[in-house]
All heavy atoms as a GROMACS GRO file, in nm:
protein
  618
    1MET      N    1   0.080  -0.115  -0.005
    1MET     CA    2   0.002   0.002   0.002
    1MET      C    3   0.089   0.128  -0.008
    1MET      O    4   0.186   0.141   0.070
    1MET     CB    5  -0.092  -0.005   0.132
    1MET     CG    6  -0.185   0.119   0.127
    1MET     SD    7  -0.296   0.087   0.274
    1MET     CE    8  -0.428   0.175   0.214
    2LYS      N    9   0.058   0.221  -0.094
    2LYS     CA   10   0.134   0.342  -0.097
    2LYS      C   11   0.097   0.440   0.009
    2LYS      O   12  -0.025   0.445   0.047
    2LYS     CB   13   0.108   0.406  -0.233
    2LYS     CG   14   0.194   0.354  -0.343
    2LYS     CD   15   0.170   0.427  -0.465
    2LYS     CE   16   0.290   0.453  -0.554
    2LYS     NZ   17   0.261   0.530  -0.674
    3LYS      N   18   0.189   0.517   0.053
    3LYS     CA   19   0.163   0.611   0.150
    3LYS      C   20   0.112   0.742   0.061
    3LYS      O   21   0.152   0.761  -0.040
    3LYS     CB   22   0.297   0.667   0.218
    3LYS     CG   23   0.340   0.570   0.323
    3LYS     CD   24   0.462   0.622   0.392
    3LYS     CE   25   0.514   0.529   0.485
    3LYS     NZ   26   0.630   0.580   0.566
    4PRO      N   27   0.014   0.817   0.123
    4PRO     CA   28  -0.029   0.934   0.049
    4PRO      C   29   0.076   1.037   0.040
    4PRO      O   30   0.158   1.062   0.134
    4PRO     CB   31  -0.148   0.977   0.146
    4PRO     CG   32  -0.133   0.924   0.271
    4PRO     CD   33  -0.055   0.795   0.249
    5ALA      N   34   0.071   1.110  -0.066
    5ALA     CA   35   0.171   1.218  -0.089
    5ALA      C   36   0.152   1.328   0.009
    5ALA      O   37   0.039   1.372   0.032
    5ALA     CB   38   0.168   1.269  -0.232
    6ARG      N   39   0.258   1.381   0.057
    6ARG     CA   40   0.240   1.496   0.155
    6ARG      C   41   0.225   1.619   0.069
    6ARG      O   42   0.285   1.645  -0.038
    6ARG     CB   43   0.365   1.510   0.238
    6ARG     CG   44   0.384   1.403   0.331
    6ARG     CD   45   0.472   1.435   0.448
    6ARG     NE   46   0.605   1.469   0.402
    6ARG     CZ   47   0.705   1.491   0.488
    6ARG    NH1   48   0.683   1.490   0.621
    6ARG    NH2   49   0.821   1.527   0.444
    7GLY      N   50   0.137   1.700   0.115
    7GLY     CA   51   0.113   1.835   0.049
    7GLY      C   52   0.217   1.934   0.086
    7GLY      O   53   0.294   1.921   0.163
    8ARG      N   54   0.214   2.046   0.010
    8ARG     CA   55   0.316   2.142   0.021
    8ARG      C   56   0.302   2.212   0.169
    8ARG      O   57   0.406   2.235   0.221
    8ARG     CB   58   0.289   2.248  -0.086
    8ARG     CG   59   0.416   2.302  -0.139
    8ARG     CD   60   0.376   2.396  -0.263
    8ARG     NE   61   0.488   2.481  -0.299
    8ARG     CZ   62   0.582   2.428  -0.376
    8ARG    NH1   63   0.581   2.311  -0.420
    8ARG    NH2   64   0.694   2.510  -0.413
    9THR      N   65   0.184   2.218   0.211
    9THR     CA   66   0.167   2.288   0.348
    9THR      C   67   0.228   2.206   0.458
    9THR      O   68   0.298   2.249   0.548
    9THR     CB   69   0.017   2.311   0.368
    9THR    OG1   70  -0.037   2.392   0.268
    9THR    CG2   71   0.000   2.396   0.505
   10GLU      N   72   0.200   2.076   0.444
   10GLU     CA   73   0.250   1.980   0.552
   10GLU      C   74   0.404   1.984   0.547
   10GLU      O   75   0.468   1.973   0.654
   10GLU     CB   76   0.196   1.838   0.515
   10GLU     CG   77   0.236   1.745   0.625
   10GLU     CD   78   0.185   1.607   0.617
   10GLU    OE1   79   0.073   1.590   0.538
   10GLU    OE2   80   0.247   1.512   0.666
   11LYS      N   81   0.461   1.985   0.433
   11LYS     CA   82   0.610   1.984   0.414
   11LYS      C   83   0.666   2.113   0.472
   11LYS      O   84   0.767   2.112   0.545
   11LYS     CB   85   0.655   1.964   0.270
   11LYS     CG   86   0.798   1.953   0.249
   11LYS     CD   87   0.836   1.915   0.104
   11LYS     CE   88   0.983   1.889   0.092
   11LYS     NZ   89   1.014   1.860  -0.037
   12LYS      N   90   0.593   2.214   0.454
   12LYS     CA   91   0.649   2.348   0.507
   12LYS      C   92   0.646   2.349   0.652
   12LYS      O   93   0.733   2.378   0.722
   12LYS     CB   94   0.557   2.467   0.453
   12LYS     CG   95   0.610   2.600   0.495
   12LYS     CD   96   0.529   2.710   0.446
   12LYS     CE   97   0.578   2.856   0.480
   12LYS     NZ   98   0.508   2.950   0.420
   13ASN      N   99   0.533   2.300   0.716
   13ASN     CA  100   0.531   2.288   0.854
   13ASN      C  101   0.632   2.187   0.916
   13ASN      O  102   0.680   2.208   1.021
   13ASN     CB  103   0.385   2.237   0.900
   13ASN     CG  104   0.287   2.338   0.878
   13ASN    OD1  105   0.322   2.457   0.864
   13ASN    ND2  106   0.164   2.294   0.866
   14CYS      N  107   0.658   2.082   0.848
   14CYS     CA  108   0.766   1.995   0.891
   14CYS      C  109   0.905   2.056   0.890
   14CYS      O  110   0.976   2.040   0.979
   14CYS     CB  111   0.769   1.868   0.791
   14CYS     SG  112   0.882   1.748   0.829
   15MET      N  113   0.921   2.130   0.790
   15MET     CA  114   1.063   2.195   0.784
   15MET      C  115   1.069   2.310   0.906
   15MET      O  116   1.174   2.316   0.961
   15MET     CB  117   1.076   2.279   0.651
   15MET     CG  118   1.099   2.188   0.538
   15MET     SD  119   1.239   2.080   0.544
   15MET     CE  120   1.363   2.212   0.546
   16ALA      N  121   0.961   2.379   0.931
   16ALA     CA  122   0.959   2.468   1.044
   16ALA      C  123   0.996   2.395   1.174
   16ALA      O  124   1.076   2.446   1.256
   16ALA     CB  125   0.836   2.544   1.050
   17HIS      N  126   0.931   2.288   1.189
   17HIS     CA  127   0.959   2.205   1.308
   17HIS      C  128   1.107   2.152   1.321
   17HIS      O  129   1.161   2.153   1.422
   17HIS     CB  130   0.859   2.084   1.307
   17HIS     CG  131   0.883   1.989   1.421
   17HIS    ND1  132   0.858   2.023   1.558
   17HIS    CD2  133   0.937   1.869   1.421
   17HIS    CE1  134   0.892   1.911   1.639
   17HIS    NE2  135   0.933   1.822   1.552
   18ASN      N  136   1.146   2.113   1.206
   18ASN     CA  137   1.296   2.067   1.216
   18ASN      C  138   1.389   2.176   1.237
   18ASN      O  139   1.492   2.158   1.307
   18ASN     CB  140   1.326   2.003   1.072
   18ASN     CG  141   1.269   1.870   1.051
   18ASN    OD1  142   1.224   1.801   1.142
   18ASN    ND2  143   1.256   1.834   0.922
   19CYS      N  144   1.368   2.297   1.193
   19CYS     CA  145   1.466   2.399   1.219
   19CYS      C  146   1.445   2.445   1.352
   19CYS      O  147   1.555   2.493   1.428
   19CYS     CB  148   1.432   2.526   1.130
   19CYS     SG  149   1.484   2.491   0.959
   20GLU      N  150   1.329   2.443   1.418
   20GLU     CA  151   1.304   2.479   1.562
   20GLU      C  152   1.380   2.384   1.654
   20GLU      O  153   1.435   2.437   1.760
   20GLU     CB  154   1.156   2.475   1.586
   20GLU     CG  155   1.113   2.540   1.714
   20GLU     CD  156   1.108   2.684   1.716
   20GLU    OE1  157   1.087   2.745   1.605
   20GLU    OE2  158   1.139   2.739   1.829
   21LYS      N  159   1.390   2.258   1.627
   21LYS     CA  160   1.446   2.161   1.717
   21LYS      C  161   1.575   2.104   1.661
   21LYS      O  162   1.620   2.003   1.700
   21LYS     CB  163   1.351   2.054   1.732
   21LYS     CG  164   1.212   2.091   1.772
   21LYS     CD  165   1.169   2.038   1.907
   21LYS     CE  166   1.030   2.066   1.943
   21LYS     NZ  167   1.020   2.174   2.032
   22CYS      N  168   1.639   2.174   1.568
   22CYS     CA  169   1.760   2.118   1.511
   22CYS      C  170   1.868   2.104   1.608
   22CYS      O  171   1.912   2.194   1.685
   22CYS     CB  172   1.807   2.221   1.396
   22CYS     SG  173   1.966   2.173   1.314
   23PRO      N  174   1.935   1.982   1.610
   23PRO     CA  175   2.041   1.958   1.711
   23PRO      C  176   2.168   2.038   1.682
   23PRO      O  177   2.238   2.076   1.769
   23PRO     CB  178   2.065   1.801   1.703
   23PRO     CG  179   2.001   1.764   1.576
   23PRO     CD  180   1.901   1.859   1.546
   24VAL      N  181   2.186   2.067   1.551
   24VAL     CA  182   2.306   2.148   1.515
   24VAL      C  183   2.289   2.288   1.554
   24VAL      O  184   2.381   2.353   1.604
   24VAL     CB  185   2.331   2.135   1.359
   24VAL    CG1  186   2.455   2.215   1.310
   24VAL    CG2  187   2.353   1.991   1.321
   25ARG      N  188   2.171   2.343   1.538
   25ARG     CA  189   2.138   2.477   1.584
   25ARG      C  190   2.154   2.475   1.741
   25ARG      O  191   2.206   2.582   1.793
   25ARG     CB  192   1.992   2.518   1.556
   25ARG     CG  193   1.943   2.647   1.602
   25ARG     CD  194   1.798   2.668   1.564
   25ARG     NE  195   1.760   2.799   1.621
   25ARG     CZ  196   1.632   2.829   1.613
   25ARG    NH1  197   1.544   2.761   1.539
   25ARG    NH2  198   1.587   2.951   1.671
   26ALA      N  199   2.117   2.374   1.815
   26ALA     CA  200   2.142   2.376   1.962
   26ALA      C  201   2.281   2.373   1.994
   26ALA      O  202   2.328   2.440   2.102
   26ALA     CB  203   2.071   2.247   2.016
   27ARG      N  204   2.365   2.311   1.917
   27ARG     CA  205   2.510   2.313   1.936
   27ARG      C  206   2.561   2.455   1.919
   27ARG      O  207   2.654   2.496   1.991
   27ARG     CB  208   2.586   2.212   1.842
   27ARG     CG  209   2.545   2.077   1.855
   27ARG     CD  210   2.631   1.995   1.948
   27ARG     NE  211   2.784   2.004   1.920
   27ARG     CZ  212   2.841   1.901   1.850
   27ARG    NH1  213   2.774   1.794   1.807
   27ARG    NH2  214   2.970   1.911   1.827
   28TYR      N  215   2.507   2.521   1.811
   28TYR     CA  216   2.554   2.668   1.795
   28TYR      C  217   2.510   2.751   1.915
   28TYR      O  218   2.597   2.830   1.960
   28TYR     CB  219   2.487   2.726   1.671
   28TYR     CG  220   2.528   2.869   1.648
   28TYR    CD1  221   2.638   2.908   1.583
   28TYR    CD2  222   2.436   2.978   1.706
   28TYR    CE1  223   2.663   3.046   1.572
   28TYR    CE2  224   2.470   3.104   1.691
   28TYR     CZ  225   2.576   3.142   1.619
   28TYR     OH  226   2.622   3.271   1.608
   29ASP      N  227   2.395   2.729   1.977
   29ASP     CA  228   2.344   2.804   2.082
   29ASP      C  229   2.428   2.790   2.199
   29ASP      O  230   2.459   2.872   2.281
   29ASP     CB  231   2.201   2.780   2.110
   29ASP     CG  232   2.100   2.824   2.014
   29ASP    OD1  233   2.136   2.913   1.925
   29ASP    OD2  234   1.993   2.772   2.003
   30ARG      N  235   2.480   2.655   2.223
   30ARG     CA  236   2.563   2.632   2.340
   30ARG      C  237   2.706   2.687   2.329
   30ARG      O  238   2.767   2.736   2.415
   30ARG     CB  239   2.579   2.478   2.348
   30ARG     CG  240   2.460   2.407   2.430
   30ARG     CD  241   2.488   2.274   2.469
   30ARG     NE  242   2.538   2.180   2.372
   30ARG     CZ  243   2.462   2.098   2.288
   30ARG    NH1  244   2.331   2.098   2.313
   30ARG    NH2  245   2.511   2.023   2.205
   31ASN      N  246   2.758   2.671   2.198
   31ASN     CA  247   2.895   2.717   2.172
   31ASN      C  248   2.905   2.760   2.029
   31ASN      O  249   2.946   2.691   1.942
   31ASN     CB  250   2.991   2.597   2.200
   31ASN     CG  251   3.138   2.647   2.192
   31ASN    OD1  252   3.164   2.760   2.172
   31ASN    ND2  253   3.223   2.560   2.206
   32PRO      N  254   2.886   2.886   2.004
   32PRO     CA  255   2.892   2.943   1.864
   32PRO      C  256   3.035   2.929   1.802
   32PRO      O  257   3.036   2.935   1.677
   32PRO     CB  258   2.847   3.090   1.885
   32PRO     CG  259   2.787   3.097   2.011
   32PRO     CD  260   2.845   2.997   2.097
   33ARG      N  261   3.133   2.921   1.878
   33ARG     CA  262   3.273   2.918   1.818
   33ARG      C  263   3.309   2.767   1.782
   33ARG      O  264   3.417   2.750   1.728
   33ARG     CB  265   3.366   2.978   1.915
   33ARG     CG  266   3.336   3.127   1.932
   33ARG     CD  267   3.434   3.201   1.989
   33ARG     NE  268   3.551   3.190   1.895
   33ARG     CZ  269   3.658   3.270   1.897
   33ARG    NH1  270   3.660   3.377   1.980
   33ARG    NH2  271   3.754   3.257   1.817
   34SER      N  272   3.228   2.677   1.816
   34SER     CA  273   3.271   2.532   1.787
   34SER      C  274   3.263   2.512   1.645
   34SER      O  275   3.194   2.586   1.562
   34SER     CB  276   3.166   2.436   1.858
   34SER     OG  277   3.039   2.446   1.803
   35LEU      N  278   3.327   2.406   1.590
   35LEU     CA  279   3.322   2.381   1.443
   35LEU      C  280   3.182   2.356   1.399
   35LEU      O  281   3.148   2.411   1.291
   35LEU     CB  282   3.412   2.261   1.414
   35LEU     CG  283   3.438   2.223   1.278
   35LEU    CD1  284   3.483   2.338   1.191
   35LEU    CD2  285   3.507   2.090   1.253
   36VAL      N  286   3.110   2.275   1.474
   36VAL     CA  287   2.965   2.246   1.428
   36VAL      C  288   2.882   2.366   1.437
   36VAL      O  289   2.800   2.401   1.337
   36VAL     CB  290   2.904   2.140   1.528
   36VAL    CG1  291   2.761   2.120   1.492
   36VAL    CG2  292   2.983   2.011   1.498
   37GLY      N  293   2.904   2.463   1.530
   37GLY     CA  294   2.828   2.591   1.548
   37GLY      C  295   2.861   2.673   1.431
   37GLY      O  296   2.764   2.733   1.369
   38ARG      N  297   2.986   2.686   1.396
   38ARG     CA  298   3.027   2.788   1.278
   38ARG      C  299   2.964   2.725   1.155
   38ARG      O  300   2.938   2.799   1.062
   38ARG     CB  301   3.172   2.795   1.277
   38ARG     CG  302   3.228   2.885   1.384
   38ARG     CD  303   3.368   2.900   1.384
   38ARG     NE  304   3.429   2.772   1.428
   38ARG     CZ  305   3.560   2.737   1.390
   38ARG    NH1  306   3.632   2.822   1.320
   38ARG    NH2  307   3.610   2.626   1.431
   39PHE      N  308   2.964   2.588   1.146
   39PHE     CA  309   2.905   2.520   1.026
   39PHE      C  310   2.773   2.557   1.005
   39PHE      O  311   2.717   2.600   0.903
   39PHE     CB  312   2.935   2.371   1.023
   39PHE     CG  313   2.849   2.307   0.904
   39PHE    CD1  314   2.898   2.309   0.782
   39PHE    CD2  315   2.735   2.244   0.936
   39PHE    CE1  316   2.833   2.247   0.679
   39PHE    CE2  317   2.661   2.186   0.830
   39PHE     CZ  318   2.713   2.184   0.714
   40TRP      N  319   2.697   2.547   1.120
   40TRP     CA  320   2.553   2.585   1.109
   40TRP      C  321   2.520   2.720   1.073
   40TRP      O  322   2.440   2.752   0.979
   40TRP     CB  323   2.476   2.551   1.251
   40TRP     CG  324   2.335   2.582   1.238
   40TRP    CD1  325   2.238   2.503   1.204
   40TRP    CD2  326   2.275   2.707   1.292
   40TRP    NE1  327   2.118   2.565   1.206
   40TRP    CE2  328   2.135   2.706   1.273
   40TRP    CE3  329   2.335   2.820   1.353
   40TRP    CZ2  330   2.050   2.798   1.298
   40TRP    CZ3  331   2.231   2.917   1.374
   40TRP    CH2  332   2.104   2.913   1.355
   41ARG      N  333   2.603   2.816   1.133
   41ARG     CA  334   2.584   2.954   1.107
   41ARG      C  335   2.611   2.985   0.958
   41ARG      O  336   2.543   3.062   0.884
   41ARG     CB  337   2.671   3.045   1.194
   41ARG     CG  338   2.662   3.187   1.173
   41ARG     CD  339   2.517   3.238   1.189
   41ARG     NE  340   2.500   3.374   1.160
   41ARG     CZ  341   2.485   3.414   1.023
   41ARG    NH1  342   2.467   3.332   0.926
   41ARG    NH2  343   2.467   3.539   0.994
   42TRP      N  344   2.722   2.919   0.905
   42TRP     CA  345   2.752   2.943   0.763
   42TRP      C  346   2.633   2.882   0.668
   42TRP      O  347   2.590   2.941   0.577
   42TRP     CB  348   2.884   2.872   0.739
   42TRP     CG  349   2.918   2.852   0.590
   42TRP    CD1  350   2.960   2.947   0.511
   42TRP    CD2  351   2.893   2.736   0.503
   42TRP    NE1  352   2.980   2.900   0.382
   42TRP    CE2  353   2.943   2.766   0.387
   42TRP    CE3  354   2.854   2.609   0.538
   42TRP    CZ2  355   2.939   2.665   0.275
   42TRP    CZ3  356   2.852   2.521   0.446
   42TRP    CH2  357   2.893   2.554   0.311
   43HIS      N  358   2.578   2.769   0.717
   43HIS     CA  359   2.490   2.698   0.643
   43HIS      C  360   2.350   2.774   0.627
   43HIS      O  361   2.291   2.770   0.524
   43HIS     CB  362   2.460   2.566   0.703
   43HIS     CG  363   2.343   2.488   0.654
   43HIS    ND1  364   2.362   2.415   0.532
   43HIS    CD2  365   2.219   2.459   0.693
   43HIS    CE1  366   2.235   2.354   0.513
   43HIS    NE2  367   2.161   2.380   0.611
   44ILE      N  368   2.308   2.843   0.731
   44ILE     CA  369   2.183   2.911   0.723
   44ILE      C  370   2.171   3.033   0.629
   44ILE      O  371   2.070   3.084   0.597
   44ILE     CB  372   2.121   2.952   0.867
   44ILE    CG1  373   2.215   3.058   0.927
   44ILE    CG2  374   2.106   2.839   0.952
   44ILE    CD1  375   2.153   3.121   1.054
   45ASP      N  376   2.297   3.075   0.586
   45ASP     CA  377   2.299   3.190   0.487
   45ASP      C  378   2.244   3.150   0.355
   45ASP      O  379   2.189   3.236   0.280
   45ASP     CB  380   2.454   3.236   0.474
   45ASP     CG  381   2.500   3.324   0.593
   45ASP    OD1  382   2.406   3.371   0.667
   45ASP    OD2  383   2.618   3.325   0.594
   46PHE      N  384   2.241   3.020   0.317
   46PHE     CA  385   2.186   2.984   0.192
   46PHE      C  386   2.095   2.866   0.193
   46PHE      O  387   2.033   2.826   0.099
   46PHE     CB  388   2.305   2.945   0.092
   46PHE     CG  389   2.378   2.848   0.139
   46PHE    CD1  390   2.363   2.708   0.120
   46PHE    CD2  391   2.502   2.870   0.219
   46PHE    CE1  392   2.436   2.612   0.174
   46PHE    CE2  393   2.583   2.761   0.265
   46PHE     CZ  394   2.560   2.626   0.231
   47CYS      N  395   2.057   2.815   0.313
   47CYS     CA  396   1.970   2.703   0.319
   47CYS      C  397   1.827   2.735   0.291
   47CYS      O  398   1.775   2.824   0.365
   47CYS     CB  399   1.969   2.648   0.476
   47CYS     SG  400   1.869   2.515   0.495
   48PRO      N  401   1.765   2.669   0.186
   48PRO     CA  402   1.626   2.703   0.162
   48PRO      C  403   1.522   2.664   0.268
   48PRO      O  404   1.433   2.736   0.282
   48PRO     CB  405   1.608   2.626   0.024
   48PRO     CG  406   1.710   2.530   0.018
   48PRO     CD  407   1.820   2.567   0.100
   49GLY      N  408   1.563   2.568   0.338
   49GLY     CA  409   1.468   2.525   0.457
   49GLY      C  410   1.475   2.632   0.563
   49GLY      O  411   1.363   2.664   0.622
   50TRP      N  412   1.589   2.692   0.596
   50TRP     CA  413   1.600   2.782   0.694
   50TRP      C  414   1.520   2.925   0.651
   50TRP      O  415   1.450   2.969   0.728
   50TRP     CB  416   1.738   2.827   0.731
   50TRP     CG  417   1.761   2.944   0.824
   50TRP    CD1  418   1.777   3.074   0.790
   50TRP    CD2  419   1.732   2.948   0.959
   50TRP    NE1  420   1.783   3.153   0.903
   50TRP    CE2  421   1.755   3.073   1.006
   50TRP    CE3  422   1.713   2.845   1.060
   50TRP    CZ2  423   1.741   3.111   1.148
   50TRP    CZ3  424   1.688   2.880   1.195
   50TRP    CH2  425   1.716   3.019   1.231
   51LYS      N  426   1.544   2.957   0.526
   51LYS     CA  427   1.469   3.066   0.470
   51LYS      C  428   1.318   3.052   0.480
   51LYS      O  429   1.249   3.155   0.509
   51LYS     CB  430   1.518   3.092   0.317
   51LYS     CG  431   1.663   3.138   0.314
   51LYS     CD  432   1.705   3.163   0.180
   51LYS     CE  433   1.845   3.206   0.174
   51LYS     NZ  434   1.898   3.228   0.038
   52ARG      N  435   1.270   2.940   0.438
   52ARG     CA  436   1.135   2.905   0.450
   52ARG      C  437   1.080   2.920   0.604
   52ARG      O  438   0.982   2.976   0.627
   52ARG     CB  439   1.098   2.767   0.382
   52ARG     CG  440   0.961   2.744   0.342
   52ARG     CD  441   0.946   2.625   0.268
   52ARG     NE  442   1.038   2.507   0.294
   52ARG     CZ  443   1.121   2.456   0.214
   52ARG    NH1  444   1.126   2.512   0.079
   52ARG    NH2  445   1.202   2.360   0.234
   53TYR      N  446   1.158   2.854   0.685
   53TYR     CA  447   1.120   2.858   0.826
   53TYR      C  448   1.127   3.012   0.879
   53TYR      O  449   1.032   3.050   0.943
   53TYR     CB  450   1.227   2.779   0.904
   53TYR     CG  451   1.228   2.801   1.057
   53TYR    CD1  452   1.115   2.763   1.141
   53TYR    CD2  453   1.336   2.876   1.116
   53TYR    CE1  454   1.123   2.794   1.276
   53TYR    CE2  455   1.334   2.905   1.257
   53TYR     CZ  456   1.223   2.864   1.334
   53TYR     OH  457   1.229   2.882   1.464
   54PHE      N  458   1.224   3.082   0.850
   54PHE     CA  459   1.242   3.218   0.890
   54PHE      C  460   1.130   3.305   0.835
   54PHE      O  461   1.072   3.376   0.917
   54PHE     CB  462   1.385   3.268   0.839
   54PHE     CG  463   1.413   3.400   0.904
   54PHE    CD1  464   1.456   3.406   1.040
   54PHE    CD2  465   1.416   3.522   0.831
   54PHE    CE1  466   1.497   3.530   1.091
   54PHE    CE2  467   1.444   3.648   0.893
   54PHE     CZ  468   1.487   3.644   1.029
   55SER      N  469   1.094   3.288   0.708
   55SER     CA  470   0.981   3.369   0.656
   55SER      C  471   0.848   3.328   0.717
   55SER      O  472   0.754   3.402   0.704
   55SER     CB  473   0.984   3.359   0.509
   55SER     OG  474   0.946   3.230   0.466
   56SER      N  475   0.830   3.209   0.784
   56SER     CA  476   0.696   3.167   0.834
   56SER      C  477   0.682   3.218   0.971
   56SER      O  478   0.568   3.217   1.025
   56SER     CB  479   0.695   3.016   0.834
   56SER     OG  480   0.776   2.961   0.935
   57LEU      N  481   0.788   3.285   1.027
   57LEU     CA  482   0.774   3.346   1.166
   57LEU      C  483   0.706   3.471   1.167
   57LEU      O  484   0.716   3.552   1.065
   57LEU     CB  485   0.917   3.347   1.227
   57LEU     CG  486   0.991   3.218   1.243
   57LEU    CD1  487   1.132   3.246   1.288
   57LEU    CD2  488   0.921   3.117   1.347
   58ASP      N  489   0.655   3.514   1.283
   58ASP     CA  490   0.595   3.643   1.288
   58ASP      C  491   0.716   3.746   1.303
   58ASP      O  492   0.830   3.714   1.324
   58ASP     CB  493   0.502   3.658   1.410
   58ASP     CG  494   0.571   3.636   1.538
   58ASP    OD1  495   0.668   3.710   1.584
   58ASP    OD2  496   0.529   3.534   1.615
   59GLU      N  497   0.676   3.874   1.288
   59GLU     CA  498   0.785   3.985   1.282
   59GLU      C  499   0.864   3.992   1.401
   59GLU      O  500   0.985   4.001   1.401
   59GLU     CB  501   0.716   4.108   1.257
   59GLU     CG  502   0.804   4.228   1.224
   59GLU     CD  503   0.892   4.220   1.106
   59GLU    OE1  504   0.841   4.153   1.006
   59GLU    OE2  505   1.004   4.256   1.102
   60GLY      N  506   0.806   3.974   1.515
   60GLY     CA  507   0.877   3.979   1.648
   60GLY      C  508   0.986   3.874   1.656
   60GLY      O  509   1.098   3.895   1.708
   61LYS      N  510   0.950   3.748   1.630
   61LYS     CA  511   1.031   3.633   1.630
   61LYS      C  512   1.147   3.650   1.536
   61LYS      O  513   1.266   3.613   1.561
   61LYS     CB  514   0.953   3.505   1.610
   61LYS     CG  515   1.042   3.387   1.628
   61LYS     CD  516   1.076   3.359   1.778
   61LYS     CE  517   1.144   3.219   1.790
   61LYS     NZ  518   1.200   3.214   1.926
   62ARG      N  519   1.124   3.701   1.416
   62ARG     CA  520   1.215   3.729   1.312
   62ARG      C  521   1.322   3.828   1.362
   62ARG      O  522   1.446   3.811   1.344
   62ARG     CB  523   1.164   3.774   1.179
   62ARG     CG  524   1.124   3.664   1.087
   62ARG     CD  525   1.084   3.727   0.953
   62ARG     NE  526   0.943   3.713   0.961
   62ARG     CZ  527   0.865   3.773   0.887
   62ARG    NH1  528   0.900   3.862   0.795
   62ARG    NH2  529   0.738   3.753   0.898
   63LYS      N  530   1.284   3.931   1.428
   63LYS     CA  531   1.374   4.037   1.482
   63LYS      C  532   1.466   3.972   1.585
   63LYS      O  533   1.578   4.007   1.594
   63LYS     CB  534   1.297   4.157   1.532
   63LYS     CG  535   1.248   4.246   1.429
   63LYS     CD  536   1.173   4.363   1.484
   63LYS     CE  537   1.122   4.441   1.374
   63LYS     NZ  538   1.053   4.571   1.421
   64GLU      N  539   1.397   3.890   1.665
   64GLU     CA  540   1.478   3.816   1.781
   64GLU      C  541   1.584   3.733   1.716
   64GLU      O  542   1.698   3.742   1.763
   64GLU     CB  543   1.378   3.738   1.859
   64GLU     CG  544   1.443   3.673   1.984
   64GLU     CD  545   1.345   3.576   2.045
   64GLU    OE1  546   1.224   3.621   2.069
   64GLU    OE2  547   1.375   3.468   2.091
   65LEU      N  548   1.551   3.652   1.620
   65LEU     CA  549   1.651   3.567   1.569
   65LEU      C  550   1.756   3.639   1.489
   65LEU      O  551   1.868   3.598   1.481
   65LEU     CB  552   1.575   3.464   1.469
   65LEU     CG  553   1.493   3.356   1.545
   65LEU    CD1  554   1.440   3.262   1.423
   65LEU    CD2  555   1.583   3.272   1.645
   66THR      N  556   1.712   3.764   1.423
   66THR     CA  557   1.807   3.841   1.340
   66THR      C  558   1.914   3.894   1.445
   66THR      O  559   2.039   3.888   1.405
   66THR     CB  560   1.735   3.952   1.275
   66THR    OG1  561   1.646   3.898   1.185
   66THR    CG2  562   1.836   4.041   1.198
   67ALA      N  563   1.886   3.933   1.556
   67ALA     CA  564   1.974   3.994   1.653
   67ALA      C  565   2.058   3.884   1.716
   67ALA      O  566   2.170   3.892   1.736
   67ALA     CB  567   1.897   4.051   1.765
   68LYS      N  568   1.987   3.759   1.740
   68LYS     CA  569   2.052   3.653   1.808
   68LYS      C  570   2.172   3.588   1.725
   68LYS      O  571   2.282   3.557   1.770
   68LYS     CB  572   1.958   3.541   1.844
   68LYS     CG  573   2.022   3.422   1.930
   68LYS     CD  574   1.909   3.331   1.968
   68LYS     CE  575   1.974   3.220   2.047
   68LYS     NZ  576   1.863   3.125   2.095
   69TYR      N  577   2.135   3.569   1.596
   69TYR     CA  578   2.230   3.511   1.511
   69TYR      C  579   2.303   3.602   1.415
   69TYR      O  580   2.374   3.553   1.328
   69TYR     CB  581   2.154   3.404   1.425
   69TYR     CG  582   2.088   3.287   1.502
   69TYR    CD1  583   1.966   3.259   1.502
   69TYR    CD2  584   2.171   3.225   1.605
   69TYR    CE1  585   1.907   3.161   1.574
   69TYR    CE2  586   2.124   3.123   1.683
   69TYR     CZ  587   1.989   3.086   1.670
   69TYR     OH  588   1.939   2.994   1.751
   70GLY      N  589   2.283   3.738   1.420
   70GLY     CA  590   2.359   3.833   1.341
   70GLY      C  591   2.333   3.816   1.199
   70GLY      O  592   2.409   3.829   1.110
   71LEU      N  593   2.195   3.801   1.167
   71LEU     CA  594   2.153   3.790   1.039
   71LEU      C  595   2.145   3.925   0.963
   71LEU      O  596   2.131   4.026   1.026
   71LEU     CB  597   2.008   3.731   1.020
   71LEU     CG  598   2.009   3.585   1.096
   71LEU    CD1  599   1.865   3.541   1.088
   71LEU    CD2  600   2.092   3.479   1.026
   72LYS      N  601   2.167   3.935   0.838
   72LYS     CA  602   2.179   4.063   0.756
   72LYS      C  603   2.037   4.112   0.735
   72LYS      O  604   2.027   4.237   0.723
   72LYS     CB  605   2.253   4.037   0.631
   72LYS     CG  606   2.401   3.996   0.659
   72LYS     CD  607   2.474   3.961   0.524
   72LYS     CE  608   2.612   3.911   0.560
   72LYS     NZ  609   2.650   3.816   0.468
   73LYS      N  610   1.940   4.033   0.718
   73LYS     CA  611   1.805   4.078   0.678
   73LYS      C  612   1.711   4.059   0.795
   73LYS      O  613   1.698   3.977   0.865
   73LYS     CB  614   1.747   4.020   0.550
   73LYS     CG  615   1.833   4.041   0.428
   73LYS     CD  616   1.774   3.980   0.315
   73LYS     CE  617   1.852   4.018   0.202
   73LYS     NZ  618   1.798   3.965   0.073
   0.00000   0.00000   0.00000
């Protein structure tokens, strides 16, 4: 039996959930200067999943993350 195809909305919500609970992001939060932390910070500059997650947030949360992670936009 085939699994039903996931819709675009469900996939978007899944990505937001993954970014929210990302273990690599947690490593950055614990130690931004670690190799894994620096990799995560570099990665979010071009990651389409992070961009989708970030754009799904409300304005206040976006400003908070922009300040916390030193984002340009």
